[in-house]
Backbone bond lengths (Angstrom), bond angles and torsions (degrees), N, CA, C in turn:
res aa  C-N    CA-C-N  psi(-1)  N-CA   C-N-CA  omega(-1)  CA-C   N-CA-C  phi
1 M - - - 1.451 - - 1.531 107.28 -
2 F 1.321 115.50 137.24 1.461 119.82 177.66 1.531 110.26 -76.32
3 L 1.324 115.08 150.88 1.467 121.10 -178.54 1.528 111.22 -58.34
4 Y 1.315 117.13 -40.60 1.467 120.66 -179.47 1.533 110.83 -61.92
5 D 1.339 116.64 -41.74 1.466 120.84 178.38 1.527 110.95 -64.19
6 F 1.342 115.72 -42.27 1.467 119.04 178.11 1.527 110.68 -62.23
7 A 1.324 116.42 -44.43 1.464 120.54 -179.14 1.527 110.88 -61.93
8 T 1.310 116.87 -41.11 1.473 121.08 178.23 1.514 110.65 -63.84
9 K 1.318 116.50 -44.19 1.466 122.54 -178.34 1.533 112.02 -63.48
10 T 1.331 116.83 -31.38 1.468 120.90 -177.98 1.529 112.75 -103.31
11 A 1.316 117.42 7.32 1.473 123.23 179.13 1.529 111.47 58.35
12 Q 1.330 116.17 41.91 1.460 122.15 176.40 1.525 108.70 -116.46
13 K 1.316 115.16 161.83 1.457 119.06 173.29 1.525 107.78 -80.64
14 P 1.325 117.59 141.05 1.477 119.54 179.17 1.527 112.28 -57.24
15 D 1.320 117.84 -36.38 1.472 121.02 179.08 1.524 111.43 -62.87
16 T 1.333 117.35 -36.25 1.471 121.35 179.91 1.521 109.95 -63.34
17 V 1.317 116.35 -46.42 1.468 120.83 -179.52 1.533 110.11 -67.23
18 A 1.324 116.91 -41.62 1.465 120.82 179.71 1.532 110.74 -62.69
19 T 1.313 116.83 -40.28 1.467 120.85 178.38 1.525 110.28 -63.01
20 Y 1.332 117.17 -42.44 1.465 121.15 178.95 1.529 110.12 -61.82
21 I 1.313 116.26 -41.60 1.471 120.16 179.29 1.525 110.27 -64.89
22 R 1.346 117.08 -43.84 1.463 121.38 179.40 1.522 111.74 -62.26
23 R 1.319 117.71 -40.31 1.472 121.50 -178.30 1.531 112.56 -73.47
24 N 1.313 116.68 -18.73 1.465 121.07 -179.54 1.527 109.96 -120.98
25 E 1.326 114.61 52.59 1.463 121.49 -175.84 1.519 112.64 -57.54
26 K 1.319 116.64 -38.09 1.469 120.32 -176.61 1.528 110.94 -63.16
27 I 1.326 116.90 -40.02 1.469 120.73 -178.45 1.524 110.76 -67.96
28 F 1.331 116.35 -39.67 1.466 120.75 -172.53 1.543 113.66 -95.16
29 K 1.341 116.54 3.98 1.464 120.09 -179.51 1.528 109.17 -59.24
30 N 1.305 116.73 132.11 1.475 125.57 -179.23 1.531 113.27 69.99
31 H 1.325 118.09 9.03 1.469 120.73 178.42 1.527 112.04 -118.30
32 V 1.346 116.05 -4.03 1.461 120.91 179.70 1.525 107.30 -130.92
33 E 1.339 116.45 132.92 1.470 120.43 178.13 1.527 109.50 -144.10
34 R 1.321 114.79 164.39 1.466 120.13 178.08 1.519 109.52 -91.25
35 R 1.345 114.51 129.84 1.472 120.96 174.26 1.515 106.88 -139.65
36 E 1.288 116.45 134.40 1.458 121.91 177.66 1.536 112.05 48.53
37 K 1.305 116.20 43.75 1.465 124.15 179.16 1.528 113.62 61.97
38 Q 1.325 115.94 23.02 1.468 121.29 176.71 1.518 109.03 -134.14
39 L 1.334 115.84 163.61 1.459 119.67 176.07 1.527 109.07 -84.21
40 W 1.344 114.49 131.67 1.460 120.66 177.58 1.523 108.04 -106.35
41 L 1.321 116.85 130.95 1.460 122.27 -179.33 1.527 108.88 -107.78
42 D 1.349 116.27 128.83 1.466 116.83 175.78 1.533 109.11 -82.68
43 E 1.342 116.13 -178.85 1.462 120.35 -173.86 1.522 112.52 -60.35
44 K 1.331 117.12 -40.67 1.465 119.58 -178.69 1.539 110.65 -66.09
45 A 1.309 117.36 -40.01 1.470 120.89 178.44 1.528 110.27 -63.40
46 V 1.322 116.04 -40.63 1.466 120.26 179.10 1.532 110.03 -63.73
47 K 1.355 117.08 -43.24 1.470 120.65 179.14 1.527 111.36 -61.09
48 I 1.316 116.03 -42.63 1.473 120.54 179.27 1.526 110.05 -64.07
49 L 1.322 116.16 -45.43 1.466 120.10 -178.89 1.532 112.10 -67.39
50 L 1.333 117.29 -33.04 1.473 119.61 179.14 1.522 111.81 -65.56
51 K 1.350 116.59 -26.98 1.470 118.91 175.62 1.529 110.37 -67.95
52 K 1.320 115.48 -37.36 1.470 120.99 -179.63 1.532 111.00 -80.99
53 Y 1.319 116.79 -43.29 1.472 122.63 -177.31 1.531 109.32 -124.50
54 P 1.330 118.36 88.84 1.479 119.62 -178.82 1.523 112.01 -67.96
55 E 1.335 113.95 157.63 1.460 119.72 179.58 1.519 110.57 -65.15
56 V 1.312 115.31 146.72 1.458 121.17 178.24 1.522 108.23 -95.35
57 Q 1.330 115.43 128.87 1.468 119.58 177.31 1.518 108.04 -90.91
58 R 1.293 116.58 124.11 1.462 120.55 178.33 1.515 109.29 -81.97
59 K 1.325 115.26 147.33 1.460 120.17 177.19 1.522 108.88 -68.01
60 K 1.320 114.26 140.91 1.452 119.06 177.22 1.518 108.64 -109.64
61 Y 1.300 116.10 135.51 1.461 122.29 178.58 1.527 107.48 -117.25
62 P 1.327 116.37 81.03 1.454 119.29 -171.45 1.526 115.15 -73.32
63 W 1.316 118.18 -20.16 1.460 118.20 -172.01 1.513 113.81 -88.61
64 W 1.306 119.49 2.63 1.462 119.76 169.63 1.521 108.21 -137.84
65 K 1.295 113.75 148.33 1.463 118.89 -174.17 1.519 112.85 -107.32
66 N 1.333 116.01 -22.65 1.461 117.98 -179.17 1.532 109.08 -148.08
67 E 1.305 115.41 178.42 1.463 121.04 -176.07 1.529 111.95 -62.58
68 T 1.312 117.93 -36.43 1.471 121.40 -179.17 1.528 110.77 -63.51
69 E 1.338 116.68 -47.25 1.467 120.26 178.54 1.516 110.80 -62.05
70 F 1.335 116.10 -40.75 1.464 120.35 179.05 1.527 110.63 -62.21
71 Q 1.329 116.29 -46.23 1.462 119.78 -179.96 1.519 111.54 -63.03
72 E 1.331 117.24 -39.77 1.464 119.89 177.72 1.523 110.80 -63.35
73 A 1.327 116.99 -41.87 1.462 121.02 178.43 1.528 110.51 -63.86
74 M 1.327 116.16 -42.21 1.472 120.21 179.84 1.528 110.73 -64.88
75 V 1.324 117.53 -44.67 1.460 121.69 179.93 1.527 109.80 -61.29
76 S 1.316 116.66 -43.29 1.456 121.17 179.66 1.533 110.66 -63.16
77 A 1.327 117.01 -44.88 1.470 120.96 -179.76 1.526 110.92 -64.82
78 I 1.319 116.64 -43.95 1.463 120.16 -179.16 1.519 110.53 -66.72
79 K 1.335 117.51 -39.24 1.467 120.79 178.05 1.528 110.48 -62.10
80 G 1.334 116.27 -42.80 1.468 120.10 177.51 1.517 111.68 -61.84
81 L 1.326 116.45 -41.28 1.462 119.96 178.50 1.527 111.35 -65.59
82 W 1.332 117.05 -41.18 1.466 120.06 178.59 1.522 110.58 -64.28
83 D 1.348 117.07 -41.01 1.463 120.47 178.35 1.529 110.51 -61.14
84 N 1.332 115.89 -45.12 1.468 119.59 177.94 1.523 111.27 -62.52
85 Q 1.319 116.29 -38.56 1.461 119.68 179.53 1.526 110.53 -65.05
86 E 1.334 117.26 -39.81 1.465 120.34 178.86 1.529 110.75 -64.32
87 I 1.332 116.99 -41.96 1.465 120.67 178.53 1.522 109.99 -62.13
88 L 1.331 116.48 -46.06 1.466 120.01 179.47 1.528 111.18 -63.82
89 Q 1.326 116.58 -37.39 1.462 119.87 179.34 1.528 110.34 -64.23
90 K 1.342 117.69 -40.18 1.465 120.74 177.78 1.525 110.64 -63.81
91 E 1.333 116.68 -42.74 1.466 120.08 177.84 1.520 110.53 -62.60
92 L 1.324 115.97 -41.80 1.458 121.08 179.64 1.530 110.74 -63.93
93 D 1.335 116.89 -42.01 1.472 120.11 177.70 1.523 110.94 -61.03
94 G 1.340 117.27 -41.26 1.459 121.16 178.17 1.525 111.68 -62.21
95 I 1.319 115.90 -42.01 1.468 120.08 179.33 1.528 110.34 -65.77
96 L 1.329 117.06 -42.97 1.468 120.60 179.12 1.527 110.81 -62.87
97 T 1.328 117.17 -39.23 1.466 121.12 177.71 1.526 110.04 -62.73
98 T 1.320 117.12 -43.31 1.462 121.30 178.78 1.525 110.76 -62.10
99 I 1.321 116.42 -41.17 1.477 120.02 178.66 1.518 110.08 -62.85
100 E 1.337 116.95 -45.13 1.464 120.10 179.20 1.527 111.00 -60.93
101 E 1.337 116.88 -42.17 1.464 120.36 179.04 1.524 110.88 -62.53
102 L 1.327 116.65 -41.93 1.466 119.76 177.86 1.524 111.48 -63.68
103 Q 1.326 116.11 -41.93 1.460 118.98 179.63 1.528 111.00 -66.07
104 D 1.340 117.01 -39.80 1.471 120.29 176.28 1.514 110.57 -63.02
105 A 1.327 116.10 -42.92 1.462 119.99 179.86 1.525 110.44 -62.26
106 M 1.306 116.62 -38.36 1.470 119.46 179.17 1.522 110.48 -68.88
107 D 1.329 117.38 -37.71 1.460 120.63 -179.53 1.531 111.87 -68.17
108 H 1.347 117.59 -35.43 1.468 120.98 -174.62 1.519 114.29 -89.36
109 T 1.300 117.42 -16.26 1.464 117.35 179.00 1.509 108.98 -78.58
110 E 1.304 114.76 132.95 1.454 119.10 178.23 1.506 108.17 -94.11
111 P 1.302 116.34 139.13 1.458 118.64 179.95 1.531 110.30 -65.71
112 Q 1.316 115.00 134.82 1.458 120.00 177.04 1.513 107.70 -105.36
113 K 1.320 113.54 143.60 1.458 117.65 -177.19 1.515 110.00 -87.60
114 E 1.302 114.46 141.43 1.451 121.10 175.92 1.520 106.82 -146.87
115 N 1.289 115.64 120.98 1.467 120.87 -178.44 1.529 110.90 54.52
116 N 1.330 114.96 48.55 1.467 121.47 -178.80 1.533 112.88 56.00
117 G 1.323 118.20 30.86 1.470 121.91 179.02 1.518 109.49 -148.46
118 L 1.303 116.54 -179.33 1.460 121.62 179.65 1.517 110.72 -84.94
119 I 1.341 115.31 149.70 1.466 120.01 174.19 1.515 107.67 -65.83
120 S 1.295 117.09 140.69 1.460 119.83 -178.10 1.533 109.66 -70.45
121 L 1.318 114.91 151.43 1.456 120.67 -179.97 1.523 110.81 -65.53
122 E 1.344 116.93 -29.00 1.465 119.26 178.38 1.519 110.28 -60.35
123 K 1.347 117.28 -37.88 1.460 120.66 -179.61 1.524 110.62 -71.74
124 L 1.353 117.12 -34.51 1.461 119.71 -179.56 1.520 112.46 -71.44
125 F 1.315 116.07 -47.65 1.466 120.06 -172.19 1.523 113.98 -108.88
126 G 1.282 118.04 -5.23 1.448 120.31 -178.81 1.523 112.14 87.40
127 E 1.302 117.53 -16.64 1.463 122.31 174.23 1.519 107.91 -156.73
128 D 1.262 117.15 174.84 1.457 121.57 -177.46 1.526 109.83 -62.74
129 E 1.323 116.32 130.39 1.474 121.85 -177.01 1.521 111.38 -59.18
130 D 1.315 116.44 -42.33 1.453 119.98 -177.48 1.522 111.73 -62.37
131 T 1.330 117.07 -38.76 1.463 117.96 -178.25 1.525 110.78 -67.13
132 Q 1.338 117.57 -38.17 1.473 120.60 178.96 1.527 109.94 -63.87
133 V 1.327 116.84 -48.90 1.463 121.28 -179.94 1.527 110.02 -64.76
134 D 1.336 116.43 -41.54 1.469 119.62 179.21 1.526 111.52 -62.14
135 K 1.336 115.77 -40.48 1.463 119.26 178.18 1.530 110.20 -60.41
136 L 1.322 115.50 -45.35 1.464 119.46 -178.56 1.528 111.27 -66.32
137 K 1.328 116.16 -40.69 1.463 119.15 178.50 1.526 110.51 -64.13
138 R 1.334 116.86 -39.41 1.450 121.34 177.90 1.536 110.20 -62.08
139 Q 1.327 115.92 -42.13 1.460 119.72 178.38 1.529 110.81 -63.69
140 V 1.330 116.84 -40.09 1.469 120.67 178.29 1.528 109.97 -61.30
141 K 1.339 116.57 -44.01 1.462 119.88 179.67 1.527 111.01 -63.16
142 E 1.342 116.43 -42.10 1.457 119.92 -179.61 1.528 110.87 -62.99
143 Q 1.332 116.10 -45.04 1.462 119.94 -179.61 1.529 110.39 -65.32
144 G 1.341 115.65 -41.04 1.468 119.17 177.90 1.515 111.17 -62.09
145 G 1.343 116.43 -38.98 1.464 120.46 177.39 1.512 111.42 -63.71
146 K 1.332 116.96 -39.52 1.461 120.42 178.58 1.526 110.40 -64.87
147 I 1.331 116.73 -39.84 1.467 120.44 179.40 1.529 109.84 -64.32
148 E 1.341 116.90 -43.26 1.460 119.83 178.73 1.525 110.52 -62.17
149 L 1.338 116.12 -41.27 1.455 120.28 179.19 1.525 110.45 -61.74
150 L 1.321 117.12 -43.83 1.464 120.75 178.57 1.523 111.03 -62.98
151 Q 1.336 116.69 -40.98 1.463 119.55 179.24 1.526 110.43 -64.03
152 R 1.352 117.22 -38.80 1.457 120.14 177.62 1.530 110.73 -65.74
153 E 1.329 116.59 -39.52 1.464 119.70 178.67 1.527 110.80 -64.36
154 I 1.324 117.11 -41.64 1.464 120.92 177.96 1.522 109.56 -61.26
155 S 1.310 116.21 -46.17 1.459 121.24 -179.73 1.534 110.64 -62.09
156 A 1.337 116.43 -42.84 1.465 120.11 179.97 1.520 111.03 -63.61
157 L 1.329 116.73 -41.91 1.469 119.85 178.99 1.522 110.93 -64.95
158 Q 1.334 116.94 -39.72 1.457 119.82 179.13 1.528 110.36 -66.58
159 N 1.339 117.25 -40.18 1.463 120.46 177.94 1.521 110.78 -66.35
160 E 1.350 116.79 -39.05 1.455 120.25 178.68 1.521 110.01 -62.34
161 K 1.330 115.89 -39.74 1.458 119.70 179.01 1.525 109.61 -63.79
162 K 1.339 116.18 -45.45 1.466 119.52 -179.63 1.522 110.69 -61.98
163 S 1.348 117.14 -45.04 1.456 119.61 -176.88 1.518 111.23 -70.51
164 F 1.330 117.00 -33.56 1.463 119.59 -178.86 1.522 110.77 -67.87
165 F 1.337 117.33 -43.90 1.455 119.92 -177.24 1.526 112.65 -93.97
166 G 1.321 117.15 -7.81 1.464 119.95 177.63 1.519 112.28 -82.58
167 F 1.344 117.11 -13.51 1.464 121.76 -178.90 1.522 109.62 -74.79
168 K 1.317 116.97 126.08 1.462 121.05 179.94 1.523 108.46 -118.11
169 R 1.304 115.53 137.05 1.462 120.43 179.45 1.520 109.57 -89.33
170 R 1.304 113.97 153.24 1.474 119.61 179.47 1.483 111.19 -85.70
């Protein structure tokens, strides 16, 4: 195998591999020779170099065969993510509206006296005010987290598309 082929197979620069061979002359003695103005590596030299520079496994994209299929898959995935984001946004808006209504209701209710004290919040709202608001705030955070996750997924898919089709062969 030629040094250039080995370097390509392991995603290394040919100069890097050549330098390693030069610095370890004793190991590669009688296993490297010049052929056709290039360095030829025998099987033992390749085995030694593979320990230092393992082969790179390329990602396989089996579910599309060409750029058109890939783009259709990406468009479909992004559309699904946008649809999910819109649904989550509507749910989030509903929760925020409910929180605002609860806060308005709390602001407009006047405390009524009972036994020289205030009426308990359980009697006003049927349960503790803080737990209701906390539940709604928790739901808002969860929905917001889902939206952020969807936005990250959209961004990752768009970057994957750019990197997949941005790669040019020599």
